[in-house]
C-alpha positions as CSV (number, residue, x, y, z in Angstrom):
1,M,5.5,5.8,-5.0
2,S,4.7,6.9,-8.6
3,R,1.5,7.8,-10.5
4,T,1.8,8.1,-14.2
5,S,0.5,5.9,-17.0
6,G,1.6,2.3,-17.9
7,N,3.0,-0.7,-15.6
8,R,6.0,-1.8,-17.6
9,S,8.3,-3.1,-15.0
10,P,8.4,-6.5,-14.0
11,R,7.4,-7.7,-10.2
12,P,10.1,-8.1,-7.7
13,A,10.5,-11.9,-6.8
14,V,7.8,-12.1,-3.8
15,T,6.3,-15.5,-3.1
16,A,3.7,-16.9,-0.8
17,A,6.2,-17.8,1.7
18,S,8.5,-14.4,1.2
19,P,8.5,-12.2,4.6
20,C,5.4,-9.6,3.8
21,P,6.8,-6.3,3.0
22,C,4.5,-4.5,5.1
23,G,6.5,-5.8,8.1
24,L,3.8,-7.6,10.5
25,G,6.0,-10.8,10.2
26,A,3.6,-13.1,8.9
27,A,4.4,-14.6,5.0
28,Y,3.4,-12.4,2.3
29,G,0.6,-14.8,0.9
30,D,-1.1,-15.1,4.5
31,C,-1.1,-11.4,5.1
32,C,-0.8,-8.9,2.2
33,G,-0.9,-11.3,-0.3
34,A,-4.5,-12.6,0.8
35,L,-5.8,-8.9,0.4
36,H,-3.9,-8.4,-3.1
37,D,-5.9,-11.3,-4.1
38,G,-9.3,-10.8,-2.8
39,R,-9.0,-13.8,-0.1
40,K,-9.5,-10.8,2.4
41,A,-10.5,-7.2,3.0
42,A,-8.5,-4.6,5.1
43,P,-10.4,-4.7,7.9
44,T,-8.9,-1.1,9.4
45,A,-6.9,2.0,7.5
46,E,-3.6,1.0,9.0
47,R,-4.4,-2.4,7.4
48,L,-5.7,-0.9,4.3
49,M,-1.9,0.9,4.5
50,R,0.1,-1.4,4.5
51,S,-1.2,-3.7,1.9
52,R,-1.0,-1.1,-0.3
53,Y,3.2,-0.2,0.6
54,S,3.0,-4.2,0.1
55,A,1.5,-3.9,-3.6
56,F,3.8,-0.6,-4.2
57,A,6.8,-3.3,-3.2
58,V,5.2,-6.4,-5.4
59,R,4.5,-3.6,-8.0
60,D,0.6,-4.7,-7.5
61,A,-0.8,-2.0,-10.0
62,A,-4.5,-3.5,-10.0
63,Y,-4.9,-3.6,-6.0
64,L,-3.3,-0.1,-5.7
65,L,-6.2,1.2,-8.1
66,R,-8.7,-0.8,-6.7
67,T,-8.2,0.5,-3.1
68,W,-8.0,4.5,-4.1
69,H,-11.2,6.1,-4.1
70,S,-13.2,6.7,-6.8
71,T,-13.0,10.5,-6.7
72,T,-9.1,10.5,-6.4
73,R,-7.9,7.2,-8.4
74,P,-5.6,8.1,-10.9
75,G,-6.2,6.5,-14.7
76,S,-3.2,4.0,-14.3
77,L,0.1,3.7,-12.2
78,D,3.5,3.2,-13.6
79,F,6.4,1.9,-11.2
80,D,9.8,3.4,-11.7
81,P,12.0,-0.2,-11.7
82,G,14.8,1.7,-10.2
83,V,13.3,2.0,-6.5
84,R,12.9,-0.9,-4.3
85,W,10.9,-0.3,-1.5
86,T,12.8,-1.6,2.1
87,R,10.8,-0.7,4.8
88,L,7.1,0.7,6.2
89,E,7.3,2.3,9.7
90,I,3.7,3.4,11.0
91,L,4.3,6.3,12.7
92,G,0.5,7.3,14.4
93,T,-3.0,6.4,13.6
94,T,-6.3,8.4,14.0
95,G,-9.8,6.7,13.9
96,G,-9.8,3.8,11.2
97,T,-11.0,0.8,13.1
98,A,-14.1,-1.3,12.5
99,F,-16.0,1.4,14.4
100,H,-15.0,4.7,11.9
101,Q,-15.7,5.7,8.9
102,E,-12.5,7.5,8.1
103,G,-9.1,7.7,9.6
104,T,-5.5,8.6,8.8
105,V,-2.2,6.8,9.0
106,E,0.9,8.5,9.2
107,F,4.1,6.5,7.9
108,R,7.6,6.7,6.6
109,A,8.1,4.4,3.4
110,H,12.1,3.5,3.2
111,Y,13.0,2.5,-0.4
112,T,16.3,2.9,-2.4
113,A,16.9,4.3,-5.7
114,G,20.3,4.6,-7.7
115,G,21.9,3.1,-4.9
116,H,21.2,5.4,-2.5
117,A,18.4,4.8,0.7
118,D,15.7,7.7,1.3
119,S,12.3,7.5,2.5
120,Q,8.6,8.8,1.8
121,H,7.0,10.5,4.8
122,E,3.0,11.2,4.7
123,N,-0.4,11.1,6.6
124,S,-2.6,9.6,4.5
125,R,-6.4,9.7,4.9
126,F,-8.5,6.8,4.6
127,V,-12.7,6.4,4.0
128,R,-15.1,3.8,3.7
129,E,-16.5,3.7,0.0
130,D,-18.8,0.6,-0.8
131,G,-18.2,-0.6,2.8
132,G,-14.7,-1.0,2.3
133,W,-11.4,1.1,3.1
134,V,-9.9,3.1,0.5
135,Y,-7.0,5.5,0.0
136,V,-8.2,9.2,-0.6
137,G,-5.0,11.3,-0.1
138,E,-2.7,12.8,1.8
139,A,-4.4,14.2,5.0
């Protein structure tokens, strides 16, 4: 998941009726799309993680930056046009519920690049900032 400047690559063709990239089985518009466009807020760290994965899949840099902690947020993002995110696996969580102020989400994000399948494994740390969940960095 890239962290450089600019946002030159076009968005993939995901519509409101498309299956949500996060894997929860709902339509994108009712699932992560509602978080991306501000109609809903992520109630847990895991939902924020899923919505951030979907934001990478649909190349929504504005949402990713909005949900990044103010002390670790990059100035801008650049998406590799050769990367296609294909599946998210949640491997475990700690804390991160409506009753917590922080939590972690361990995940494996699958993608293809240059015709080859690969994955990224991370244990991400999330905290509440101004009442909402935000991504801090690797735990």
